[in-house]
VEXSE-970772 format. One record per residue (C-alpha): residue in one letter; y, x, z. Coordinates in steps of 0.25 Angstrom, whole numbers, padded with zeros to 4 digits, always signed. Example, Ala and Ser with C-alpha at 12.3 -4.5 7.8 and 13.67 -1.06 7.14 Angstrom:
2
A-0018+0049+0031
S-0004+0055+0029
END
This chain:
492
M+0150-0047-0024
V+0135-0052-0017
T+0131-0045-0007
S+0113-0045-0007
I+0103-0038+0002
I+0091-0030-0003
W+0080-0035+0005
F+0070-0020+0006
R+0055-0025+0009
R+0045-0016+0000
D+0053-0013-0010
L+0061+0001-0003
R+0068+0006-0016
L+0079+0006-0025
S+0071+0006-0040
D+0065-0005-0045
N+0069-0016-0034
P+0072-0029-0039
A+0079-0033-0027
L+0088-0022-0024
T+0090-0024-0041
A+0095-0039-0038
A+0103-0036-0028
V+0111-0026-0034
A+0113-0034-0046
A+0119-0045-0035
G+0130-0035-0037
G+0136-0034-0023
P+0132-0026-0012
V+0117-0023-0006
V+0113-0021+0006
P+0098-0016+0007
L+0089-0022+0018
F+0076-0018+0022
I+0070-0027+0035
L+0059-0023+0043
E+0051-0033+0046
D+0050-0038+0062
A+0036-0037+0065
T+0037-0048+0075
K+0041-0059+0063
G+0033-0065+0054
D+0019-0063+0047
N+0014-0050+0045
T+0011-0050+0033
C+0026-0053+0027
R+0029-0040+0033
D+0027-0025+0024
Y+0025-0019+0037
D+0026-0021+0053
S+0035-0015+0062
G+0030-0003+0070
T+0016-0006+0067
G+0017+0010+0065
T+0010+0010+0048
A+0012+0019+0038
C+0019+0009+0031
D+0031+0009+0040
W+0031+0024+0040
W+0032+0023+0025
L+0044+0012+0027
H+0051+0020+0035
H+0052+0031+0025
S+0055+0022+0016
L+0066+0014+0021
N+0071+0028+0022
A+0071+0030+0008
L+0079+0019+0005
E+0088+0020+0014
G+0092+0036+0006
A+0089+0028-0005
L+0100+0019-0004
S+0109+0028+0006
A+0111+0036-0007
Q+0117+0024-0014
G+0126+0023-0001
M+0120+0011+0005
S+0112+0008+0017
L+0099+0000+0019
V+0099-0010+0031
L+0088-0010+0040
R+0084-0022+0047
R+0071-0025+0056
G+0066-0038+0059
D+0066-0053+0053
P+0071-0052+0038
E+0075-0066+0037
Q+0085-0064+0048
I+0089-0049+0043
L+0090-0055+0029
R+0102-0066+0036
Q+0107-0055+0045
V+0111-0045+0033
V+0115-0058+0023
E+0126-0061+0036
E+0130-0046+0038
T+0131-0042+0021
Q+0135-0056+0018
A+0124-0055+0008
A+0122-0066-0003
A+0109-0062-0007
I+0096-0055-0004
F+0084-0048-0012
W+0071-0043-0011
N+0058-0040-0017
R+0047-0048-0015
R+0034-0046-0005
Y+0020-0051-0007
E+0013-0052+0006
P+0010-0067+0010
G+0020-0068+0022
G+0030-0060+0016
I+0032-0070+0005
E+0033-0082+0014
H+0044-0074+0022
D+0051-0070+0011
R+0052-0084+0004
K+0058-0090+0017
I+0067-0080+0019
K+0074-0083+0004
Q+0073-0097+0006
D+0080-0097+0017
L+0090-0087+0012
R+0092-0093+0000
L+0096-0105+0011
Q+0106-0097+0016
G+0113-0097+0001
L+0108-0082-0002
T+0103-0077-0014
V+0090-0071-0012
E+0079-0066-0024
S+0066-0058-0021
F+0059-0050-0032
N+0047-0044-0036
G+0048-0028-0030
S+0034-0024-0027
L+0023-0028-0038
L+0022-0026-0053
A+0020-0041-0054
E+0022-0052-0043
P+0009-0060-0038
W+0012-0073-0044
S+0015-0067-0056
V+0001-0061-0060
K-0008-0073-0064
T-0023-0077-0070
K-0024-0084-0081
A-0027-0096-0072
D-0013-0093-0065
G-0019-0088-0051
P-0019-0076-0045
F-0027-0064-0048
K-0041-0061-0042
V-0046-0049-0048
F-0037-0038-0053
T-0040-0034-0067
P-0034-0045-0072
F-0023-0046-0064
W-0020-0032-0068
N-0021-0037-0082
A-0011-0049-0079
L-0001-0041-0071
Q+0000-0031-0082
R+0006-0042-0091
N+0015-0048-0077
R+0021-0036-0072
G+0035-0033-0066
Q+0048-0029-0072
V+0052-0015-0076
P+0057-0007-0064
V+0074-0006-0061
Q+0080+0006-0058
A+0088+0006-0044
A+0102+0001-0045
P+0112+0012-0048
R+0120+0008-0035
I+0118-0002-0023
P+0130-0009-0019
Q+0132-0005-0004
H+0137-0017+0005
P+0146-0011+0016
A+0141-0016+0027
V+0124-0010+0025
R+0127+0001+0033
C+0132-0008+0044
F+0117-0013+0050
S+0104-0006+0048
E+0093-0002+0058
R+0089+0011+0060
L+0075+0014+0051
D+0073+0024+0063
D+0071+0011+0072
W+0062+0006+0063
R+0051+0015+0072
L+0042+0013+0058
L+0038+0028+0059
P+0027+0033+0068
R+0028+0039+0080
N+0020+0044+0090
P+0012+0047+0085
D+0019+0049+0069
W+0006+0048+0061
A+0014+0046+0049
N+0019+0062+0050
G+0011+0066+0038
F+0015+0054+0030
S+0028+0062+0025
D+0021+0072+0020
V+0015+0061+0010
W+0024+0051+0007
Q+0038+0049+0003
P+0042+0037+0005
G+0054+0029-0002
E+0057+0026-0016
A+0059+0042-0020
G+0045+0046-0016
A+0039+0034-0024
L+0046+0039-0036
D+0043+0053-0034
Q+0027+0049-0032
L+0026+0039-0044
V+0033+0051-0052
T+0023+0061-0046
F+0011+0053-0047
L+0015+0049-0062
E+0017+0066-0066
K+0006+0071-0058
S-0004+0059-0057
L-0006+0049-0064
C-0012+0055-0076
H-0024+0058-0066
Y-0022+0043-0058
K-0034+0037-0068
E-0045+0046-0065
G-0039+0053-0050
R-0034+0041-0041
D-0049+0040-0035
R-0048+0055-0029
P-0040+0055-0018
D-0042+0070-0018
R-0031+0068-0029
E-0017+0066-0028
Q-0018+0056-0041
V-0015+0044-0034
S+0001+0038-0035
R+0003+0036-0021
L+0015+0027-0024
S+0008+0013-0016
P+0015+0017-0002
H+0030+0019-0012
L+0023+0004-0018
R+0021-0002-0004
W+0036+0000+0000
G+0041-0002-0013
E+0049+0013-0016
I+0043+0010-0029
S+0038-0001-0038
P+0027-0005-0045
N+0036-0007-0057
Q+0041+0006-0055
I+0025+0014-0054
W+0021+0004-0066
Q+0032+0009-0075
A+0033+0024-0072
T+0017+0025-0074
L+0018+0019-0088
M+0029+0028-0093
A+0024+0039-0086
S+0008+0037-0094
E+0016+0031-0107
K+0024+0044-0110
T+0023+0052-0122
G+0009+0058-0124
K+0002+0056-0111
S-0012+0052-0113
D-0020+0039-0111
G-0026+0045-0098
L-0015+0044-0094
R-0011+0030-0098
A-0023+0026-0092
A-0021+0032-0078
A-0007+0024-0078
W-0014+0011-0081
A-0024+0014-0070
F-0012+0017-0061
L-0005+0005-0064
R-0017-0004-0060
E-0015+0000-0046
L-0001-0005-0047
G-0008-0017-0051
W-0018-0017-0041
R-0006-0019-0030
D+0000-0030-0037
F-0014-0037-0037
S-0016-0033-0022
Y-0001-0041-0020
H-0006-0052-0031
L-0019-0056-0022
L-0011-0055-0007
Y+0000-0064-0014
H-0010-0073-0018
W-0021-0072-0008
P-0011-0069+0003
S-0022-0067+0014
L-0027-0054+0007
P-0022-0045+0019
A-0031-0053+0029
R-0042-0063+0022
N-0052-0058+0013
W-0051-0062+0001
R-0064-0066-0003
P-0067-0075+0009
E-0083-0072+0008
F-0078-0058+0016
D-0074-0066+0029
K-0088-0067+0034
F-0090-0052+0033
S-0094-0045+0045
W-0083-0035+0049
N-0086-0023+0059
Q-0076-0023+0070
D-0078-0007+0071
S-0066-0002+0078
R-0073+0012+0079
A-0075+0013+0064
F-0064+0007+0060
Q-0056+0018+0069
A-0065+0029+0062
W-0061+0024+0049
S-0047+0023+0050
K-0045+0036+0057
G-0055+0043+0045
N-0068+0045+0055
T-0079+0039+0047
G-0086+0051+0043
Y-0084+0048+0028
P-0076+0058+0022
I-0067+0051+0011
V-0065+0039+0021
D-0060+0048+0032
A-0052+0057+0022
G-0044+0044+0018
M-0042+0037+0032
R-0037+0050+0037
Q-0026+0051+0024
L-0022+0037+0026
W-0020+0042+0041
V-0013+0053+0038
S-0004+0051+0024
G-0002+0035+0024
W-0012+0035+0011
M-0026+0037+0007
H-0030+0038-0007
N-0034+0022-0015
R-0049+0027-0015
V-0048+0032-0003
R-0044+0018+0002
M-0055+0011-0004
I-0066+0020+0002
T-0060+0019+0016
A-0059+0004+0015
S-0072+0004+0009
F-0078+0011+0020
L-0069+0004+0032
I-0076-0010+0024
K-0088-0006+0020
D-0094+0005+0030
L-0089+0000+0041
L-0086-0015+0039
I-0074-0017+0045
D-0064-0027+0039
W-0055-0022+0028
R-0043-0030+0034
Q-0045-0019+0045
G-0045-0008+0035
A-0033-0013+0029
A-0024-0015+0042
W-0028+0001+0044
F-0023+0004+0030
A-0009-0006+0032
Q-0005+0003+0045
T-0009+0018+0039
L-0005+0015+0023
V+0009+0019+0020
D+0004+0011+0008
A-0001-0001+0016
D+0002-0013+0007
I-0002-0027+0011
A-0008-0030-0003
N-0014-0020-0007
N-0019-0016+0005
S-0027-0030+0007
A-0033-0032-0006
S-0038-0017-0007
W-0045-0018+0004
Q-0050-0032+0000
W-0054-0025-0010
V-0063-0015-0004
A-0068-0025+0005
G-0071-0033-0005
S-0067-0046+0001
G-0055-0046-0010
A-0049-0049-0024
D-0056-0042-0035
A-0062-0035-0023
S-0074-0022-0023
P-0087-0027-0021
F-0089-0026-0006
F-0104-0021-0010
R-0095-0008-0016
V-0094+0000-0003
F-0089+0014-0005
N-0096+0026-0004
P-0089+0035+0005
I-0098+0048+0001
T-0097+0044-0013
Q-0082+0040-0014
G-0080+0054-0008
A-0085+0063-0018
K-0082+0055-0029
F-0065+0054-0027
D-0064+0068-0018
P-0076+0074-0025
D-0069+0088-0018
G-0069+0083-0006
S-0055+0087-0006
Y-0050+0074+0000
V-0057+0074+0012
R-0055+0087+0014
T-0041+0082+0015
W-0041+0071+0024
V-0054+0077+0032
P-0050+0090+0036
E-0062+0093+0045
L-0072+0090+0031
S-0065+0100+0024
A-0073+0111+0022
L-0086+0104+0019
P-0092+0107+0004
K-0088+0094-0004
Q-0103+0090-0006
W-0102+0086+0008
I-0088+0083+0011
H-0089+0067+0010
K-0102+0067+0018
P-0103+0079+0027
W-0111+0072+0036
E-0123+0075+0025
A-0118+0090+0024
P-0128+0101+0029
A-0124+0106+0043
A-0121+0117+0037
A-0110+0113+0030
L-0104+0106+0041
E-0104+0117+0050
E-0097+0127+0038
A-0085+0115+0038
N-0084+0114+0050
V-0086+0099+0050
Q-0095+0092+0063
L-0099+0080+0062
G-0097+0071+0072
K-0087+0079+0077
N-0076+0083+0068
Y-0080+0073+0056
P-0085+0062+0062
H-0099+0055+0055
P-0099+0045+0047
I-0098+0033+0056
V-0107+0024+0045
D-0116+0027+0036
H-0112+0022+0024
A-0125+0018+0015
T-0129+0010+0029
A-0113+0005+0029
R-0114+0001+0014
Q-0127-0008+0017
R-0121-0014+0031
A-0108-0019+0021
L-0116-0024+0011
A-0125-0032+0020
T-0114-0037+0026
F-0106-0041+0013
E-0119-0047+0008
A-0121-0055+0021
I-0106-0062+0018
R-0112-0064+0002
G-0120-0074+0009
D-0114-0083+0017
Q-0109-0086+0003
P-0112-0099-0003
G-0120-0098-0013
END
């Protein structure tokens, strides 16, 4: 019987894994393989992570691989871990196991597509069966097209088309994965990859918040559907409430598929006796899955999305080179409580509520006039759900430089945004404890609080909490004037 290799990448699960299903269907022994791609090889954009950078995603990857090893071990198997150039390693494992077939799920980053195409072509020339599948999107970027047979540039029509072109129904995990007898002999040790931060361990609070792995992903989905879905539509913008799914890092590493989430959400919303409100909440949530697919659609058709403005007129924008302001933003010391709460939540937990992501991004870009690419790079290092497509598309959306973007002149006011979405100040009190005793009328603008209120709350502006690093009203006018300058340069 044919021995097959399943090359795990961003699909670290056993259920609804098309590549694994194909490997098992081949009928022979299966070799599970994960390759940590060498940071010195190839184009950075073709790798899902960069070894040794100490990113939050590295922390998650370590624990996700550990969970996958446990799931395979329960079936009497071992995960083969190798580090280096994928094509070279695949050839080595083929030789060591006498495998005749290799299966993987596709990736859609520009460098990754070309990299995989070359690997597939070279291995097929050696007489191997090599097949790839869609294991991470509702519909692949080339399958959703406009009536003119081109890519979409606006989300709503893309979303409508996506619902007509959505992929397959999820499949269950194989009851038994046939084992290759030599698998245990040639795996590297996960701990030797040193993916976890050391000296200092800045991720020491992550384990209190997250359970990486397929089991953790499925538990999180069930918890969300049972406890929070009914409140999602009206509550998803409230960072002070637990009414979002927190599934994004599990999706990032493919511990759960979007098809699994789609099917489970619809089933939860369509049970007998469920209300129209629940169905509306379910579709509001599924629309966010659609935005994820739209981000990959944009990345596939415009591969320069992570590095270049989608709207070229923004190439003339005069960004500030202000390292001190960037440092204040990244560490949550801007003097604007909702911004600081978000940036501190990010540092402590590796995650930030989506509404606050928009507020903090707007503040960096428009209040501080710092290039969106600097913010995207910081998020790529510190988010456990850092995803090149989502990260790039979302930062460009806030900047106004992307597809179907928020216009640049829409500048989020951090004071009114805080008052609207954290009205009691609970979110700020959690993450900016030095302000925890301030009354709610001052919690989002402590510099306006009477001296007596500050003294009673033990808030000393400029000492234990900073003064605002910019005046928002002045910064807004500066941002609009800078934007008008590039608009004036456009041909009439």
